[in-house]
Structure formats: structure tokens, C-alpha cells
N, C-alpha and C positions, 0 to 999 in steps of 0.2 A: 100346625102353624103355616102361615102363608110363605110362599117362596119369594125371595128377593134377589136382585142381581147387583153385582158390583162390576163396573166397567172402568178399568184403569187405562191409561194411555198405552201401556205395554204390560203383558202378563208373562211371568216366568213359569214355564212348565218344566217337567223333569228333563225333557230332551230338546227344548227349543224356547225361543221368545216369540210371542204372538201379539200382533197389534190389532186392536179393534175387537178382541174377544171379551167375553164376560164370564164371571164366576157365579154360578147359581148356588144359593145357600138356603138351607132350611134348618131351623132349630140348632144353629151352631155347627152344622156339618155341611161340607161341600157335597152337593147333589148332582152337579154337572158343570161342564165347561162348554159354553156356546160360542160359535164363530162370530155371531153378532148379538148385540144386547137387546135391541128393540126398545120399546117405550118403557119408561118407569125405572130404568137402571140408575143406580147411584154412581155418578161420575167421580173418578179419582184421578187427580193430576199427578202422574208419576208412574213408576214401575212397581207392580205388585209382586211380592215374593212370599213364600210360606213363612210362618213364624219360625224362629231359630230354635235349635236344639243344643243345649249346653251340657256336655258330659261331665263337667267338673265345677260344681258350685259348693264352696265351703261356707258361704254366708253372703249377706248383702244387707244394706240398710241399717247397719248397726247390730244385727243379730247373726248368730253363728249356728250352723247345722249341729255341731256337737252339743249344743244346749238340749237338743232332742225333745223340745216341748212343742205342743200344738201351736201355741202362740208364736214362738220363734219361727217355726217352719212356715206357718201361714204368712208371717210378715216377710220372710225371704221370698216366697213364691210370688207375692204381690209386688215386691220391689223389682224383681228381675223381669216380670211381665211388662213393666212400664218401659223397659229398654230393649224390647224385641224378642225376649225368650218366651216361647210358648210351651216347651217341654224341657225337662232337665233331670239330671241325676244329683240329688242331694248327696254330698260327698263327706265321708268321715275319714279323718287322717289317723295316723298311728297313735295309739293310746295303750295303757296297760290292758291286757287281754280281756279281763272281766268287765272293765269299764267300757271298752269298745263294743263288746257284745251287748251290754245294757243299752248303749246308745243305738246300736243297729236295730235291736228289737223295738225300741221306741219309735224310730224313724219308719220302720216297716209298718207299725200299727197306724202311724199318721197317714202313710200312703194308702193303706186299706180303707181308711175313713176320710179320704180326701174330699173336701166339700166344694170343689170347683172354684176356689178363690185363687186368682193369679195363674202363674205358669203351672202346668200339670207335672207332678212328679212321675217319672217313667221307671223308677226303680232306684236302687242304692248303688253308689260307687264307693267301694272300700279301697282307698289309696293307702295301703298298709294293712297290717304291720309287717308284711313279708318283704322288707326292704333291706338294702345294704348302705346306700348313700342317704343319710338322713335329710339333707337340706334343712328345712325348718322343723322337721319331725323330731319326736322324742327317740333318740338313738337307743336309750335303755329299754324301750318297749318293743323294739324290732325283734322278730322271732322267725323261725323256719316254718314253712307251710306244711306241717305234718298232716297226714290223713285225718287225724282226730280233730285238728283245728279246722280243716276245710269242712268236715261234716258238721261240726258245731256251727260254723258260720252259715252254712246252707240252712240248717234247721232254724237258727235264730232269725234269719231274714225271711223265712216263710214264703219263699218263692218270689221275693221282691228284689233279690240281688241281681243286678244287671251287669256290673263291671267290677273287676278286681285288678288293681295294679300291683304287680310284684316284681322283684328283682330277679333276673334270670340266673344269677349265680348263687342264689340261695339254695341250700341243700333241699332236694326234693321238689325244685321248682317245676321241672318239666312234668313230673307226675301230678303235681297240683293243677297245672294248666289242663292236662287231660281230664282230670276229675271234674273241674269246674265246667269245662266245655261239655262234658257228658250230661251235666245238670242244666245246660242251657244258659250258662253264664259266660259272657265275653271276658277275655283276659287281655290286659295291657301290660307292657313291659316298661319299667321305669325305676328311678331311684337306685341305679346300680353303678358299678365301676368296671370298665372294660367290656369286652365282647363275649366273655365266657358265658355259655348257656344260651346265648341268643338263638343259635341255629336249632338247638334241641327244643326250646320253648316254642319257637315258630312252627316247627314240625308238629308239635303237640297241639297246636291250635291257637296260639296267641296271634292277634290280628291288629293290635294297636300299640303305638309307642306313646307313653304319657309325657306331655310337654317336652318334646324333642330338644336335646342339648342341656336342659335344666336338670340338675341333680343326676348327671350321667358321667361325670368325670371328664378328663381331658381327651382330646384326639389330636392327631398330627399327621404329617405326610407319611410317617412310617407306621403309625398305629391308629387304625380307624376308631378305636374305642367303642363304647356302646352306641353312641349317637349315629355314627356313620355306618356301623354294622346294621342298624335298624333301617336307616335311610336306603341302604343298598338292597333291602328285601322288597321286591315289588308287591308281595302279598300283604305287606304291613302298611296300614295308614298311620299317620303321625299327627298328633295334636300339637298345637302351637299357641303360645301366649303372646299375642301381638300388642303388648302394652308399651313398647319402646324401651323396656328395662330388661326383660328376660332374654331377648335376642337382639344382638346388634343389627341395625337395619340392613347392612350388606349381607350378613349371614341369612337373615330372614328372607330377603329377596331371592337369594340363590336357592335356599331350601324350598321356597314356594314354587319356583320354576322347576326344580328337580321333581318334586312330588306331583305337581300338576293338580288340576281340579279333581282328579279321581282319588287321590290319596291324602290330600291335606284336610285337616279338621281344625276349625277354630274353637277354642275354649276360652272361658274367662278366667278360670281358677280363682274366682272372686272370693274374698273373705268379707268379714263384717264391715270392713272399711269402705267397701264399694258403695258409691252414692252418698258418702258422708264427708264432712269437713275434715281437715287435718286434725290428727289427734291419736290417742292410744285406744286400741281395740283388742280383741282376743281371737286367737286361732287355737282352738282346743284349750289347753291349760296355759298357753303362753301369751304374754302381752306382745302385741305388734304395733308398730308405729307407722301411720300414713303421713308422709311428708314429701312434697314435691311430686306427687303422683305415684310414688313407689311405696310399697308396704314392706317393711323389714322388721326382723326381730331386733331386740335391744343390742344384739351383737353385730348387727348389720347385714344379716343374711336375708335375701329376698324371701318373703313368706306369703305366697299367693299374690293376688293383685287387687287393685281397685277398678278393674276393667269391667265394662259392660259389653254385651254382644254388639250393640250398635257401634260402639267405639272400636271394637275389634274389626268389624266390617269396614269401617272407615280406614283403619290402618292397612288392611289388606289392599284396598283400592289405591292407596297412596304408594305402597311398596311395590305393587305389581300392576303397573300402568296398563298392561294388555288385558288384565282381568276386567270383568264387568258384572252386571247383575246376575247373569247365569252362573258365573263362577262363584259369586257370593252365596247363591242358593245352594250350590253343591257343597261347599266347605263349611257353611254355617247351619245347614238344615238337612240336606239329603244324606250326606256322608255320615254324620253322627247318628242320625236316625237308623240308617241301614246297619251300622256297626252293632247296635244293641237290639235290633229287631223291633223297633218301635213303629207299629202299624198306625196309620192315621197321622203321622208326623213327617215332616221333611220334604213334602211336595204338595202341590195343589192338584188334587185329583179326587174323584168320587170317594166318599167315605172319610176324607181327611178332616181334621179339626179346622174350623173356619176362623183361624187366627192368623193374621197376615201382617207383613211389614211393607210399608210404602216408601220407596226411595224417590224423593222429589228431584226435579231437574237441577235444583241448587245444591244437591248432595245431602239434604236433610232427611231424617228418618221419622216415620210416624207409625204407631201401632194401629192396625185396623181390625176391629172385631166384626165377624160376619153376622 
């Protein structure tokens, strides 16, 4: 196929912003970055960033990942691609073990046969069942990460498991982290209470905190709890749900400044309600209600979000005025891709997928396919 050029007003590369440069694209892949475009380039009014990478997608557009059908998963991938996501981890939450393994196997099969529709699945995120603090999860289905369960999980996912969230205080948590890391799976800490086990699990290889502060119990000036214990670890990146409900704006602002562009990670934690009108949807086996922008269980507990990655980026820029497009690229694309080893995603460079997001001068977003 013929090579074509995209020339934005400003281009965001992994280490700098460049004015006047052009991206060379062939057959959906970046083949070069030129200092000057020359004739025939497609002009783009705005700043060009790589497509975003979302580590936690439970659903979108009225469909849910636990449905685990090709139709549902294709629909979700297409829905999130329209709002800036080029790569993602379909995420399964806590369920009875056999049911969860059945879902995981079906999602793994879908990934193996991905047909190129919408955002590309980069692997599976299992958020549970090795949790302590349920949040909106099924507390009755939470279990310890025994070696047998870890091995079955790895076998069932057939090399497609990329991220597991577990509570550091669960019996055998540090050993499970080490086993998963040896199998090439990234590990996040979340859904716990208190700081017990954090040091041991980080030493064993855990590198992420899942939706910092949410489902992590309290903290105070005398007890850092789980959230501040993780925030204090420089080797741990922290994912954040910036929907205006999961984190108070003042807390979110201080956390972002503490983490900086190197450690912050934006996620949607979107559920089926994302992109849909107010009403009742499902998260796993539970009904959840979207009202006033927040998604909650019938008991009032926050249950994922209706957030898109474009909206999360907007929230970041509002909360953190000193941030700009380069910071957005780090926390919404580069950092999440790095944490799961997703080659070809997270930056504009040779060999990367030619799926971009354009930030206009008026603050609007647009998906740009190469």
C-alpha cells in the first residue's frame, strides 16, 4: 500500500512535543516520523497523541465483558474505540470460580480470533476473585490465591492473561504475585483493607495499584491504610478513576501531583452503562443503575463508571492545570502500555498502531485513523 502522511499542528512523541513534524503511515502502522511533511500530507488542526490504552474495561455501550460472547465483546471494542481507546484489557470481576474460569476461557478465545473491529484487546484483566474488600463485587465468591487456582487461571487464559488485581493481605498473596510475574503476568494490588502485605507483594513484583483509594478502606494521619502505603512506593504506578465520583477533586489533584506523569495511570473502569442513557444495566450478575453520571448498585455502592477515556483526559486537564498533552499521553497511553508490555501501543513511533487522538485548540477530541 502507498505511504501517506499526517501533519498535525503539534505532535506528541514519547519524550517531547514537536511542531511541524509529520507521521508516516502505511497499512495501519507507523513507519516513520519526519521533521517536515512535504507535499501531499493530510493536515490536522490540533495536537496529535497516540490512541489511549485502558487497563480496566468491564463493559460499554450497553454490553458487559462477563457476557463473554463474541457479539458482546465486539460491541464493547467498537464502542470504546469511538472515544479514544485503541487498546484495552477486557476485565472480569469476581464470580464463583467455575463461572469465572468459563468466562475467562471465552474471552481468551475471542482475543485469539480478534477480527480487527474497534479497540484491540491486549489481554485479560482479572479483577478478583482474590480480594478482601468487595466494593461492588460478590463477597461470597472471594477466595485465596492458592497455587492450584493460579495455575488453573494461567492455563484457562492460554497466554492471554495480562493483569491480575489481588488484595495483598490475602493468604498466599506474595507467593501468587511471584508466580504470576514468573509467567509474564503483571500484578496490581487493590480491593484490600489496611497496609498488611503491601511491602511483601511489591517486593514480589506487584507494580500497580488498582483504582487508588477506591475499595481500599480508610486512611488517616496516624494510619496510612492501603492507599497511602501504595502511594508511598515509588516503584508502584497507580490507576485512577477521574469521573468526579470515585475521587474528591481535591484528593485527585493532590494524588496526581504526588504521582506525577511517571506513575499516574488513567482508567475508565467502565461498565455497560458507559455511553448509554440513564437506566439499569448489569455488572456481572448484579443490576447497577446509572443516574446523574454515577453508576451504583441498588444498595448505593459505586459500581464501575460510565466514563470514557476522552472524558477522563478532560478531567485530568481540569484537575491538573499544569499538565498538558504530553502528560495526557503519558498517563493515558504510555504508562498503561508499559505496565503490561503492550508493544505497538502507547506512543507514536515506528511499528506502532496508527490509531491516534487529536486534541483541538477548543479542547475537543477526535479519533484519527492512520
